[in-house]
The first five atom37 places (N, CA, C, CB, O) and aatype in JSON, in Angstrom:
{
  "aatype": [20, 20, 20, 20, 20, 20, 20, 20, 20, 20, 20, 20, 20, 20, 20, 20, 20, 20, 20, 20, 20, 20, 20, 20, 20, 20, 20, 20, 20, 20, 20, 20, 20, 20, 20, 20, 20, 20, 20, 20, 20, 20, 20, 20, 20, 20, 20, 20, 20, 20, 20, 20, 20, 20, 20, 20, 20, 20, 20, 20, 20, 20, 20, 20, 20, 20, 20, 20, 20, 20, 20, 20, 20, 20, 20, 20, 20, 20, 20, 20, 20, 20, 20, 20, 20, 20, 20, 20, 20, 20, 20, 20, 20, 20, 20, 20, 20, 20, 20, 20, 20, 20, 20, 20, 20, 20, 20, 20, 20, 20, 20, 20, 20, 20, 20, 20, 20, 20, 20, 20, 20, 20, 20, 20, 20, 20, 20, 20, 20, 20, 20, 20, 20, 20, 20, 20, 20, 20],
  "atom_mask": [
    [1, 1, 1, 1, 1],
    [1, 1, 1, 1, 1],
    [1, 1, 1, 1, 1],
    [1, 1, 1, 1, 1],
    [1, 1, 1, 1, 1],
    [1, 1, 1, 1, 1],
    [1, 1, 1, 1, 1],
    [1, 1, 1, 1, 1],
    [1, 1, 1, 1, 1],
    [1, 1, 1, 1, 1],
    [1, 1, 1, 1, 1],
    [1, 1, 1, 1, 1],
    [1, 1, 1, 1, 1],
    [1, 1, 1, 1, 1],
    [1, 1, 1, 1, 1],
    [1, 1, 1, 1, 1],
    [1, 1, 1, 1, 1],
    [1, 1, 1, 1, 1],
    [1, 1, 1, 1, 1],
    [1, 1, 1, 1, 1],
    [1, 1, 1, 1, 1],
    [1, 1, 1, 1, 1],
    [1, 1, 1, 1, 1],
    [1, 1, 1, 1, 1],
    [1, 1, 1, 1, 1],
    [1, 1, 1, 1, 1],
    [1, 1, 1, 1, 1],
    [1, 1, 1, 1, 1],
    [1, 1, 1, 1, 1],
    [1, 1, 1, 1, 1],
    [1, 1, 1, 1, 1],
    [1, 1, 1, 1, 1],
    [1, 1, 1, 1, 1],
    [1, 1, 1, 1, 1],
    [1, 1, 1, 1, 1],
    [1, 1, 1, 1, 1],
    [1, 1, 1, 1, 1],
    [1, 1, 1, 1, 1],
    [1, 1, 1, 1, 1],
    [1, 1, 1, 1, 1],
    [1, 1, 1, 1, 1],
    [1, 1, 1, 1, 1],
    [1, 1, 1, 1, 1],
    [1, 1, 1, 1, 1],
    [1, 1, 1, 1, 1],
    [1, 1, 1, 1, 1],
    [1, 1, 1, 1, 1],
    [1, 1, 1, 1, 1],
    [1, 1, 1, 1, 1],
    [1, 1, 1, 1, 1],
    [1, 1, 1, 1, 1],
    [1, 1, 1, 1, 1],
    [1, 1, 1, 1, 1],
    [1, 1, 1, 1, 1],
    [1, 1, 1, 1, 1],
    [1, 1, 1, 1, 1],
    [1, 1, 1, 1, 1],
    [1, 1, 1, 1, 1],
    [1, 1, 1, 1, 1],
    [1, 1, 1, 1, 1],
    [1, 1, 1, 1, 1],
    [1, 1, 1, 1, 1],
    [1, 1, 1, 1, 1],
    [1, 1, 1, 1, 1],
    [1, 1, 1, 1, 1],
    [1, 1, 1, 1, 1],
    [1, 1, 1, 1, 1],
    [1, 1, 1, 1, 1],
    [1, 1, 1, 1, 1],
    [1, 1, 1, 1, 1],
    [1, 1, 1, 1, 1],
    [1, 1, 1, 1, 1],
    [1, 1, 1, 1, 1],
    [1, 1, 1, 1, 1],
    [1, 1, 1, 1, 1],
    [1, 1, 1, 1, 1],
    [1, 1, 1, 1, 1],
    [1, 1, 1, 1, 1],
    [1, 1, 1, 1, 1],
    [1, 1, 1, 1, 1],
    [1, 1, 1, 1, 1],
    [1, 1, 1, 1, 1],
    [1, 1, 1, 1, 1],
    [1, 1, 1, 1, 1],
    [1, 1, 1, 1, 1],
    [1, 1, 1, 1, 1],
    [1, 1, 1, 1, 1],
    [1, 1, 1, 1, 1],
    [1, 1, 1, 1, 1],
    [1, 1, 1, 1, 1],
    [1, 1, 1, 1, 1],
    [1, 1, 1, 1, 1],
    [1, 1, 1, 1, 1],
    [1, 1, 1, 1, 1],
    [1, 1, 1, 1, 1],
    [1, 1, 1, 1, 1],
    [1, 1, 1, 1, 1],
    [1, 1, 1, 1, 1],
    [1, 1, 1, 1, 1],
    [1, 1, 1, 1, 1],
    [1, 1, 1, 1, 1],
    [1, 1, 1, 1, 1],
    [1, 1, 1, 1, 1],
    [1, 1, 1, 1, 1],
    [1, 1, 1, 1, 1],
    [1, 1, 1, 1, 1],
    [1, 1, 1, 1, 1],
    [1, 1, 1, 1, 1],
    [1, 1, 1, 1, 1],
    [1, 1, 1, 1, 1],
    [1, 1, 1, 1, 1],
    [1, 1, 1, 1, 1],
    [1, 1, 1, 1, 1],
    [1, 1, 1, 1, 1],
    [1, 1, 1, 1, 1],
    [1, 1, 1, 1, 1],
    [1, 1, 1, 1, 1],
    [1, 1, 1, 1, 1],
    [1, 1, 1, 1, 1],
    [1, 1, 1, 1, 1],
    [1, 1, 1, 1, 1],
    [1, 1, 1, 1, 1],
    [1, 1, 1, 1, 1],
    [1, 1, 1, 1, 1],
    [1, 1, 1, 1, 1],
    [1, 1, 1, 1, 1],
    [1, 1, 1, 1, 1],
    [1, 1, 1, 1, 1],
    [1, 1, 1, 1, 1],
    [1, 1, 1, 1, 1],
    [1, 1, 1, 1, 1],
    [1, 1, 1, 1, 1],
    [1, 1, 1, 1, 1],
    [1, 1, 1, 1, 1],
    [1, 1, 1, 1, 1],
    [1, 1, 1, 1, 1],
    [1, 1, 1, 1, 1],
    [1, 1, 1, 1, 1]
  ],
  "atom_positions": [
    [[4.18, 14.54, -21.7], [5.52, 14.92, -21.3], [6.5, 13.79, -21.58], [5.55, 15.28, -19.82], [7.6, 14.07, -22.05]],
    [[6.15, 12.57, -21.33], [7.03, 11.44, -21.56], [6.49, 10.61, -22.72], [7.17, 10.57, -20.28], [5.27, 10.52, -22.89]],
    [[7.37, 10.02, -23.5], [6.92, 9.19, -24.61], [6.32, 7.9, -24.08], [8.08, 8.89, -25.57], [6.52, 7.55, -22.91]],
    [[5.58, 7.21, -24.93], [4.96, 5.95, -24.53], [6.01, 4.96, -24.06], [4.14, 5.35, -25.68], [5.82, 4.25, -23.07]],
    [[7.14, 4.91, -24.78], [8.21, 4.0, -24.42], [8.73, 4.31, -23.01], [9.36, 4.08, -25.44], [8.93, 3.4, -22.2]],
    [[8.95, 5.61, -22.72], [9.4, 6.0, -21.38], [8.38, 5.63, -20.33], [9.68, 7.51, -21.33], [8.75, 5.15, -19.25]],
    [[7.1, 5.84, -20.61], [6.04, 5.51, -19.66], [5.99, 4.04, -19.35], [4.71, 5.96, -20.18], [5.76, 3.64, -18.2]],
    [[6.21, 3.2, -20.37], [6.21, 1.76, -20.15], [7.37, 1.36, -19.25], [6.29, 1.02, -21.48], [7.21, 0.51, -18.37]],
    [[8.53, 1.96, -19.46], [9.69, 1.65, -18.64], [9.49, 2.09, -17.2], [10.94, 2.29, -19.21], [9.89, 1.4, -16.27]],
    [[8.87, 3.24, -17.02], [8.65, 3.76, -15.68], [7.77, 2.82, -14.88], [8.02, 5.16, -15.75], [8.05, 2.55, -13.71]],
    [[6.71, 2.32, -15.49], [5.75, 1.5, -14.76], [6.15, 0.03, -14.7], [4.4, 1.63, -15.4], [5.54, -0.74, -13.96]],
    [[7.17, -0.37, -15.45], [7.49, -1.79, -15.54], [8.13, -2.36, -14.27], [8.4, -2.03, -16.69], [8.04, -3.56, -14.04]],
    [[8.78, -1.54, -13.45], [9.49, -2.08, -12.29], [8.6, -2.13, -11.05], [10.74, -1.24, -12.01], [8.17, -3.21, -10.63]],
    [[8.32, -0.99, -10.46], [7.54, -0.93, -9.23], [6.77, 0.38, -9.19], [8.45, -1.07, -7.98], [7.28, 1.42, -9.6]],
    [[5.54, 0.32, -8.69], [4.74, 1.52, -8.5], [4.27, 1.54, -7.05], [3.54, 1.59, -9.49], [3.56, 0.63, -6.62]],
    [[4.66, 2.56, -6.31], [4.23, 2.74, -4.93], [3.13, 3.79, -4.94], [5.42, 3.15, -4.0], [3.32, 4.88, -5.48]],
    [[1.98, 3.48, -4.34], [0.86, 4.41, -4.32], [0.49, 4.73, -2.88], [-0.36, 3.83, -5.07], [0.28, 3.83, -2.06]],
    [[0.42, 6.02, -2.57], [-0.09, 6.51, -1.3], [-1.47, 7.08, -1.63], [0.89, 7.61, -0.61], [-1.58, 8.15, -2.21]],
    [[-2.51, 6.35, -1.26], [-3.88, 6.67, -1.66], [-4.43, 7.9, -0.92], [-4.78, 5.48, -1.42], [-3.93, 8.29, 0.13]],
    [[-5.47, 8.48, -1.51], [-6.18, 9.59, -0.88], [-6.7, 9.11, 0.46], [-7.34, 10.11, -1.79], [-7.23, 8.0, 0.57]],
    [[-6.57, 9.94, 1.49], [-7.01, 9.58, 2.83], [-5.9, 8.99, 3.69], [-8.14, 8.62, 2.75], [-6.08, 8.82, 4.9]],
    [[-4.76, 8.67, 3.08], [-3.63, 8.12, 3.82], [-2.65, 9.25, 4.14], [-2.92, 6.98, 3.0], [-2.35, 10.09, 3.29]],
    [[-2.14, 9.26, 5.37], [-1.16, 10.26, 5.78], [0.08, 9.54, 6.3], [-1.75, 11.21, 6.88], [-0.01, 8.63, 7.12]],
    [[1.25, 9.96, 5.79], [2.51, 9.33, 6.17], [3.48, 10.42, 6.61], [3.1, 8.51, 5.0], [3.6, 11.46, 5.98]],
    [[4.18, 10.14, 7.73], [5.27, 11.0, 8.17], [6.51, 10.11, 8.27], [4.95, 11.7, 9.55], [6.49, 9.09, 8.94]],
    [[7.58, 10.53, 7.58], [8.8, 9.74, 7.62], [9.5, 9.7, 6.28], [8.51, 8.34, 8.06], [9.45, 10.66, 5.51]],
    [[10.16, 8.58, 6.01], [10.99, 8.44, 4.81], [10.45, 7.31, 3.93], [12.46, 8.17, 5.2], [10.16, 6.21, 4.42]],
    [[10.31, 7.59, 2.64], [9.87, 6.6, 1.67], [10.99, 6.42, 0.65], [8.53, 7.02, 0.98], [11.49, 7.4, 0.09]],
    [[11.39, 5.16, 0.41], [12.38, 4.85, -0.62], [11.73, 3.87, -1.58], [13.71, 4.26, 0.0], [11.3, 2.79, -1.18]],
    [[11.65, 4.25, -2.86], [11.03, 3.41, -3.87], [12.0, 3.23, -5.03], [9.69, 4.01, -4.37], [12.54, 4.2, -5.55]],
    [[12.21, 1.98, -5.43], [13.1, 1.71, -6.56], [12.41, 1.91, -7.9], [13.65, 0.3, -6.46], [13.05, 1.82, -8.94]],
    [[11.13, 2.16, -7.88], [10.37, 2.4, -9.1], [9.79, 3.79, -9.1], [9.27, 1.37, -9.27], [10.49, 4.78, -8.87]],
    [[8.49, 3.86, -9.37], [7.76, 5.13, -9.39], [6.91, 5.26, -8.13], [6.87, 5.23, -10.66], [6.54, 4.27, -7.51]],
    [[6.62, 6.51, -7.77], [5.83, 6.78, -6.58], [4.72, 7.76, -6.94], [6.71, 7.34, -5.42], [4.97, 8.8, -7.54]],
    [[3.49, 7.41, -6.57], [2.35, 8.3, -6.77], [1.74, 8.6, -5.41], [1.29, 7.68, -7.74], [1.47, 7.68, -4.62]],
    [[1.51, 9.89, -5.13], [0.92, 10.29, -3.86], [-0.38, 11.03, -4.12], [1.9, 11.18, -3.04], [-0.41, 12.08, -4.76]],
    [[-1.47, 10.46, -3.6], [-2.77, 11.11, -3.64], [-3.21, 11.49, -2.23], [-3.83, 10.2, -4.3], [-4.25, 12.13, -2.04]],
    [[-2.43, 11.11, -1.23], [-2.69, 11.43, 0.16], [-1.78, 12.54, 0.64], [-2.53, 10.19, 1.04], [-1.48, 13.47, -0.1]],
    [[-1.34, 12.43, 1.9], [-0.5, 13.44, 2.52], [0.81, 12.79, 2.98], [-1.23, 14.13, 3.73], [0.79, 11.75, 3.64]],
    [[1.94, 13.4, 2.61], [3.25, 12.89, 3.03], [4.08, 14.05, 3.56], [3.98, 12.18, 1.85], [4.22, 15.08, 2.9]],
    [[4.63, 13.87, 4.75], [5.56, 14.82, 5.35], [6.86, 14.06, 5.63], [4.98, 15.47, 6.66], [6.83, 13.05, 6.33]],
    [[7.99, 14.53, 5.11], [9.26, 13.86, 5.39], [10.22, 13.89, 4.23], [9.01, 12.45, 5.77], [10.57, 14.95, 3.72]],
    [[10.65, 12.69, 3.81], [11.62, 12.54, 2.74], [11.18, 11.43, 1.8], [13.04, 12.26, 3.32], [10.72, 10.37, 2.25]],
    [[11.32, 11.68, 0.49], [10.93, 10.69, -0.51], [12.07, 10.53, -1.51], [9.62, 11.11, -1.23], [12.58, 11.51, -2.05]],
    [[12.46, 9.28, -1.74], [13.43, 8.96, -2.77], [12.72, 8.0, -3.72], [14.77, 8.34, -2.18], [12.33, 6.91, -3.32]],
    [[12.56, 8.42, -4.97], [11.84, 7.62, -5.97], [12.71, 7.52, -7.21], [10.44, 8.23, -6.3], [12.92, 8.52, -7.9]],
    [[13.21, 6.31, -7.51], [14.17, 6.12, -8.6], [13.67, 6.59, -9.96], [14.52, 4.68, -8.7], [14.41, 7.23, -10.71]],
    [[12.43, 6.29, -10.3], [11.95, 6.55, -11.66], [11.18, 7.85, -11.78], [11.08, 5.41, -12.11], [11.66, 8.82, -12.38]],
    [[9.99, 7.88, -11.21], [9.09, 9.01, -11.4], [8.35, 9.29, -10.1], [8.09, 8.75, -12.55], [7.98, 8.36, -9.37]],
    [[8.13, 10.55, -9.81], [7.4, 10.98, -8.62], [6.18, 11.75, -9.11], [8.3, 11.86, -7.66], [6.31, 12.74, -9.83]],
    [[5.0, 11.29, -8.71], [3.75, 11.91, -9.16], [2.95, 12.35, -7.95], [2.92, 10.93, -10.04], [2.73, 11.57, -7.02]],
    [[2.52, 13.6, -7.96], [1.61, 14.11, -6.94], [0.26, 14.29, -7.61], [2.13, 15.47, -6.29], [0.1, 15.16, -8.47]],
    [[-0.72, 13.47, -7.22], [-2.06, 13.57, -7.78], [-2.75, 14.86, -7.34], [-2.9, 12.35, -7.36], [-2.26, 15.57, -6.46]],
    [[-3.89, 15.17, -7.95], [-4.62, 16.41, -7.66], [-4.92, 16.6, -6.17], [-5.92, 16.44, -8.44], [-4.91, 17.73, -5.68]],
    [[-5.2, 15.51, -5.46], [-5.52, 15.59, -4.03], [-4.29, 15.44, -3.14], [-6.53, 14.53, -3.68], [-4.4, 15.56, -1.92]],
    [[-3.13, 15.19, -3.73], [-1.91, 14.98, -2.96], [-1.37, 16.25, -2.33], [-0.87, 14.38, -3.84], [-1.43, 17.33, -2.91]],
    [[-0.85, 16.1, -1.11], [-0.24, 17.21, -0.38], [1.1, 16.73, 0.17], [-1.18, 17.74, 0.77], [1.14, 15.84, 1.02]],
    [[2.17, 17.31, -0.31], [3.51, 16.89, 0.05], [4.24, 18.04, 0.73], [4.29, 16.41, -1.19], [4.23, 19.17, 0.25]],
    [[4.87, 17.73, 1.85], [5.78, 18.66, 2.52], [7.03, 17.84, 2.8], [5.14, 19.29, 3.86], [7.12, 17.16, 3.82]],
    [[8.0, 17.9, 1.86], [9.11, 16.95, 1.94], [10.31, 17.39, 1.12], [8.65, 15.59, 1.48], [10.26, 18.35, 0.35]],
    [[11.39, 16.64, 1.33], [12.56, 16.69, 0.47], [12.45, 15.49, -0.44], [13.92, 16.69, 1.3], [12.27, 14.36, 0.02]],
    [[12.54, 15.72, -1.75], [12.34, 14.65, -2.73], [13.54, 14.55, -3.66], [11.05, 14.9, -3.54], [14.07, 15.56, -4.12]],
    [[13.96, 13.3, -3.93], [14.97, 13.02, -4.95], [14.36, 12.04, -5.93], [16.3, 12.46, -4.32], [13.86, 10.99, -5.53]],
    [[14.4, 12.38, -7.22], [13.75, 11.55, -8.23], [14.38, 11.79, -9.59], [12.24, 11.84, -8.29], [15.24, 12.66, -9.75]],
    [[13.95, 11.0, -10.56], [14.37, 11.24, -11.94], [13.41, 12.28, -12.55], [14.37, 9.91, -12.79], [13.82, 13.4, -12.85]],
    [[12.15, 11.92, -12.72], [11.13, 12.8, -13.3], [10.01, 13.03, -12.3], [10.58, 12.2, -14.62], [9.78, 12.21, -11.42]],
    [[9.31, 14.15, -12.46], [8.21, 14.46, -11.55], [7.06, 15.11, -12.29], [8.7, 15.37, -10.41], [7.25, 15.89, -13.22]],
    [[5.84, 14.77, -11.85], [4.63, 15.42, -12.33], [3.88, 15.89, -11.08], [3.74, 14.45, -13.22], [3.51, 15.09, -10.23]],
    [[3.66, 17.19, -11.0], [3.0, 17.79, -9.84], [1.61, 18.27, -10.26], [3.85, 18.96, -9.24], [1.49, 19.25, -11.0]],
    [[0.57, 17.58, -9.78], [-0.81, 17.98, -10.06], [-1.51, 18.46, -8.79], [-1.59, 16.82, -10.67], [-2.59, 19.05, -8.86]],
    [[-0.9, 18.21, -7.63], [-1.44, 18.63, -6.34], [-0.52, 19.67, -5.72], [-1.61, 17.43, -5.39], [0.03, 20.52, -6.43]],
    [[-0.36, 19.61, -4.4], [0.44, 20.6, -3.68], [1.77, 20.01, -3.23], [-0.33, 21.13, -2.46], [1.81, 18.97, -2.58]],
    [[2.85, 20.68, -3.59], [4.18, 20.27, -3.17], [4.85, 21.45, -2.49], [5.02, 19.76, -4.37], [4.87, 22.56, -3.03]],
    [[5.42, 21.2, -1.29], [6.18, 22.22, -0.59], [7.46, 21.57, -0.09], [5.35, 22.86, 0.58], [7.41, 20.55, 0.6]],
    [[8.6, 22.17, -0.43], [9.87, 21.62, 0.02], [10.96, 21.78, -1.01], [9.72, 20.17, 0.38], [10.95, 22.72, -1.81]],
    [[11.9, 20.83, -0.98], [13.01, 20.83, -1.93], [12.94, 19.58, -2.77], [14.37, 20.93, -1.2], [12.63, 18.49, -2.28]],
    [[13.24, 19.74, -4.06], [13.25, 18.6, -4.97], [14.53, 18.62, -5.78], [12.01, 18.61, -5.9], [14.92, 19.65, -6.33]],
    [[15.18, 17.45, -5.85], [16.31, 17.25, -6.75], [15.82, 16.3, -7.81], [17.6, 16.69, -5.99], [15.43, 15.17, -7.51]],
    [[15.82, 16.74, -9.07], [15.33, 15.91, -10.17], [16.39, 15.83, -11.27], [14.0, 16.48, -10.73], [16.89, 16.85, -11.75]],
    [[16.73, 14.61, -11.65], [17.74, 14.43, -12.69], [17.14, 14.53, -14.09], [18.44, 13.09, -12.52], [17.88, 14.6, -15.08]],
    [[15.82, 14.53, -14.2], [15.15, 14.61, -15.5], [14.14, 15.74, -15.55], [14.46, 13.3, -15.81], [14.4, 16.84, -15.07]],
    [[12.98, 15.45, -16.14], [11.95, 16.45, -16.37], [11.03, 16.63, -15.16], [11.12, 16.07, -17.58], [10.75, 15.69, -14.42]],
    [[10.59, 17.87, -14.97], [9.6, 18.19, -13.93], [8.47, 18.96, -14.61], [10.24, 19.03, -12.74], [8.7, 19.95, -15.3]],
    [[7.25, 18.47, -14.4], [6.08, 19.12, -14.97], [5.13, 19.53, -13.86], [5.37, 18.2, -15.98], [4.78, 18.73, -13.0]],
    [[4.72, 20.78, -13.9], [3.68, 21.27, -12.99], [2.43, 21.46, -13.84], [4.11, 22.63, -12.25], [2.41, 22.3, -14.75]],
    [[1.39, 20.68, -13.56], [0.18, 20.73, -14.38], [-0.66, 21.96, -14.01], [-0.66, 19.44, -14.2], [-0.28, 22.74, -13.13]],
    [[-1.79, 22.12, -14.69], [-2.65, 23.28, -14.46], [-3.21, 23.32, -13.04], [-3.78, 23.28, -15.44], [-3.59, 24.39, -12.57]],
    [[-3.26, 22.18, -12.35], [-3.77, 22.14, -10.98], [-2.63, 22.05, -9.95], [-4.72, 20.96, -10.8], [-2.88, 22.03, -8.74]],
    [[-1.4, 21.99, -10.42], [-0.25, 21.81, -9.54], [0.24, 23.09, -8.89], [0.86, 21.18, -10.3], [0.17, 24.18, -9.47]],
    [[0.76, 22.93, -7.67], [1.36, 24.04, -6.92], [2.69, 23.56, -6.36], [0.4, 24.56, -5.76], [2.74, 22.59, -5.61]],
    [[3.77, 24.23, -6.74], [5.11, 23.91, -6.27], [5.65, 25.12, -5.53], [6.06, 23.49, -7.46], [5.8, 26.2, -6.11]],
    [[5.92, 24.94, -4.23], [6.49, 26.01, -3.42], [7.78, 25.49, -2.81], [5.48, 26.51, -2.32], [7.75, 24.53, -2.04]],
    [[8.9, 26.1, -3.15], [10.17, 25.64, -2.61], [11.31, 25.78, -3.59], [10.06, 24.21, -2.19], [11.34, 26.71, -4.4]],
    [[12.27, 24.85, -3.51], [13.46, 24.88, -4.36], [13.49, 23.65, -5.24], [14.75, 24.96, -3.5], [13.22, 22.53, -4.79]],
    [[13.83, 23.86, -6.5], [13.99, 22.78, -7.47], [15.43, 22.8, -7.97], [12.97, 22.91, -8.65], [15.9, 23.81, -8.49]],
    [[16.13, 21.68, -7.81], [17.5, 21.54, -8.27], [17.51, 20.58, -9.46], [18.43, 21.03, -7.12], [17.0, 19.46, -9.37]],
    [[18.1, 21.03, -10.58], [18.21, 20.2, -11.77], [19.57, 20.41, -12.44], [17.07, 20.51, -12.77], [20.2, 21.44, -12.24]],
    [[20.01, 19.42, -13.22], [21.25, 19.54, -13.97], [21.01, 20.39, -15.22], [21.8, 18.15, -14.36], [21.86, 21.18, -15.62]],
    [[19.83, 20.21, -15.83], [19.44, 20.98, -17.01], [18.07, 21.6, -16.75], [19.42, 20.08, -18.28], [17.31, 21.11, -15.91]],
    [[17.76, 22.66, -17.47], [16.47, 23.34, -17.3], [15.39, 22.53, -18.01], [16.53, 24.79, -17.86], [15.1, 22.76, -19.18]],
    [[14.78, 21.59, -17.28], [13.74, 20.73, -17.84], [12.45, 20.88, -17.03], [14.2, 19.26, -17.85], [11.85, 19.89, -16.62]],
    [[12.04, 22.12, -16.81], [10.83, 22.43, -16.05], [9.75, 22.94, -16.99], [11.13, 23.48, -14.95], [9.99, 23.84, -17.79]],
    [[8.55, 22.35, -16.88], [7.4, 22.77, -17.66], [6.28, 23.15, -16.7], [6.93, 21.66, -18.65], [5.94, 22.38, -15.8]],
    [[5.72, 24.34, -16.89], [4.6, 24.79, -16.06], [3.41, 25.04, -16.97], [4.97, 26.08, -15.24], [3.46, 25.92, -17.83]],
    [[2.34, 24.28, -16.79], [1.13, 24.45, -17.59], [0.39, 25.71, -17.15], [0.22, 23.21, -17.49], [0.55, 26.17, -16.02]],
    [[-0.43, 26.24, -18.04], [-1.25, 27.41, -17.73], [-2.11, 27.09, -16.51], [-2.14, 27.81, -18.94], [-2.81, 26.08, -16.49]],
    [[-2.05, 27.95, -15.5], [-2.79, 27.73, -14.26], [-1.95, 27.11, -13.17], [-3.99, 26.87, -14.53], [-2.32, 27.18, -12.0]],
    [[-0.83, 26.49, -13.53], [0.07, 25.9, -12.54], [0.85, 26.98, -11.82], [1.04, 24.91, -13.21], [1.04, 28.08, -12.34]],
    [[1.31, 26.68, -10.6], [2.04, 27.66, -9.79], [3.43, 27.14, -9.44], [1.25, 28.0, -8.5], [3.58, 26.01, -8.97]],
    [[4.43, 27.97, -9.66], [5.79, 27.7, -9.19], [6.22, 28.93, -8.42], [6.78, 27.37, -10.39], [6.36, 30.01, -8.99]],
    [[6.44, 28.75, -7.12], [6.87, 29.87, -6.27], [8.12, 29.4, -5.53], [5.73, 30.32, -5.26], [8.04, 28.51, -4.68]],
    [[9.24, 29.98, -5.84], [10.48, 29.56, -5.21], [11.66, 29.76, -6.11], [10.39, 28.13, -4.78], [11.75, 30.75, -6.84]],
    [[12.6, 28.8, -6.07], [13.82, 28.9, -6.85], [13.98, 27.67, -7.73], [15.03, 29.06, -5.94], [13.7, 26.55, -7.31]],
    [[14.44, 27.9, -8.95], [14.85, 26.83, -9.84], [16.35, 26.97, -10.01], [14.08, 26.89, -11.23], [16.82, 27.95, -10.59]],
    [[17.1, 25.99, -9.52], [18.55, 26.07, -9.51], [19.11, 25.03, -10.48], [19.12, 25.86, -8.08], [18.87, 23.83, -10.32]],
    [[19.85, 25.5, -11.48], [20.47, 24.62, -12.46], [21.94, 24.52, -12.09], [20.27, 25.16, -13.94], [22.63, 25.54, -11.97]],
    [[22.43, 23.29, -11.91], [23.8, 23.09, -11.45], [24.39, 21.82, -12.05], [23.86, 23.03, -9.92], [23.66, 20.86, -12.32]],
    [[25.69, 21.8, -12.25], [26.39, 20.61, -12.73], [26.81, 19.7, -11.59], [27.62, 21.0, -13.53], [27.55, 18.74, -11.8]],
    [[26.35, 19.98, -10.39], [26.69, 19.17, -9.22], [26.38, 17.7, -9.5], [25.91, 19.66, -7.98], [25.3, 17.37, -9.97]],
    [[27.33, 16.81, -9.21], [27.17, 15.38, -9.48], [26.01, 14.78, -8.71], [28.44, 14.64, -9.14], [25.43, 13.79, -9.16]],
    [[25.66, 15.33, -7.55], [24.53, 14.82, -6.76], [23.23, 14.91, -7.55], [24.4, 15.59, -5.44], [22.36, 14.05, -7.42]],
    [[23.09, 15.95, -8.36], [21.86, 16.13, -9.13], [21.77, 15.09, -10.23], [21.8, 17.54, -9.73], [20.71, 14.52, -10.45]],
    [[22.87, 14.82, -10.92], [22.83, 13.86, -12.03], [22.57, 12.44, -11.55], [24.12, 13.91, -12.8], [22.06, 11.62, -12.31]],
    [[22.92, 12.14, -10.3], [22.64, 10.79, -9.78], [21.53, 10.81, -8.72], [23.91, 10.19, -9.2], [21.43, 9.89, -7.91]],
    [[20.72, 11.85, -8.74], [19.7, 12.05, -7.71], [18.73, 10.89, -7.58], [18.93, 13.3, -8.0], [18.31, 10.56, -6.48]],
    [[18.38, 10.29, -8.68], [17.37, 9.23, -8.63], [17.96, 7.87, -8.24], [16.69, 9.11, -9.96], [17.21, 6.93, -8.01]],
    [[19.25, 7.77, -8.18], [19.87, 6.49, -7.84], [19.91, 6.3, -6.34], [21.29, 6.41, -8.42], [20.51, 7.1, -5.62]],
    [[19.28, 5.24, -5.87], [19.32, 4.93, -4.45], [20.58, 4.11, -4.21], [18.03, 4.15, -3.98], [20.72, 3.01, -4.73]],
    [[21.5, 4.66, -3.42], [22.76, 3.97, -3.12], [22.52, 2.87, -2.11], [23.81, 4.97, -2.61], [21.63, 2.98, -1.27]],
    [[23.3, 1.82, -2.16], [23.18, 0.71, -1.23], [23.33, 1.17, 0.22], [24.22, -0.36, -1.55], [22.63, 0.69, 1.1]],
    [[24.24, 2.1, 0.47], [24.45, 2.61, 1.82], [23.2, 3.32, 2.34], [25.65, 3.57, 1.84], [22.89, 3.25, 3.53]],
    [[22.47, 4.0, 1.44], [21.27, 4.72, 1.87], [20.19, 3.75, 2.31], [20.75, 5.62, 0.75], [19.38, 4.08, 3.17]],
    [[20.18, 2.56, 1.74], [19.16, 1.58, 2.12], [19.42, 1.04, 3.51], [19.13, 0.43, 1.11], [18.48, 0.64, 4.21]],
    [[20.69, 1.01, 3.92], [21.05, 0.44, 5.21], [20.98, 1.46, 6.34], [22.43, -0.15, 5.13], [20.56, 1.14, 7.45]],
    [[21.4, 2.69, 6.05], [21.46, 3.71, 7.09], [20.69, 4.94, 6.67], [22.91, 4.07, 7.39], [20.71, 5.29, 5.49]],
    [[20.01, 5.61, 7.58], [19.29, 6.84, 7.25], [20.27, 7.93, 6.79], [18.47, 7.33, 8.47], [21.41, 7.99, 7.23]],
    [[19.79, 8.77, 5.89], [20.59, 9.9, 5.43], [20.62, 10.95, 6.52], [20.02, 10.5, 4.11], [19.6, 11.23, 7.14]],
    [[21.8, 11.53, 6.75], [21.92, 12.65, 7.69], [22.37, 12.17, 8.98], [20.63, 13.39, 7.85], [22.53, 12.96, 9.91]]
  ]
}
């Protein structure tokens, strides 16, 4: 889905990993990429890439640039770039994008809404604002 050059850039800054067997409830803010192989309930902001491994189970609101869903995702996602649902991935909820950049592999599941909008929030979805770091959203 991503070129080698893009992959190198994604991994060059920071990689946050939530391992299998780990369960988190709350808010995660990552200035790099985030990979979840465990369970997360809450809110996730990942500047670069959001990855749900095969064993990952997410029930959250997510804002990211690109996403790869190989496990279970339930909730709302705002993605400024590409979203891929692999053959083992399950996406249930709403996906907001500026452009239609959704790929679903054979066997993958997408149940919900894909909303394409020119809303400025979507184009800057992956950018963590300084104010958001200081105060909780909402």
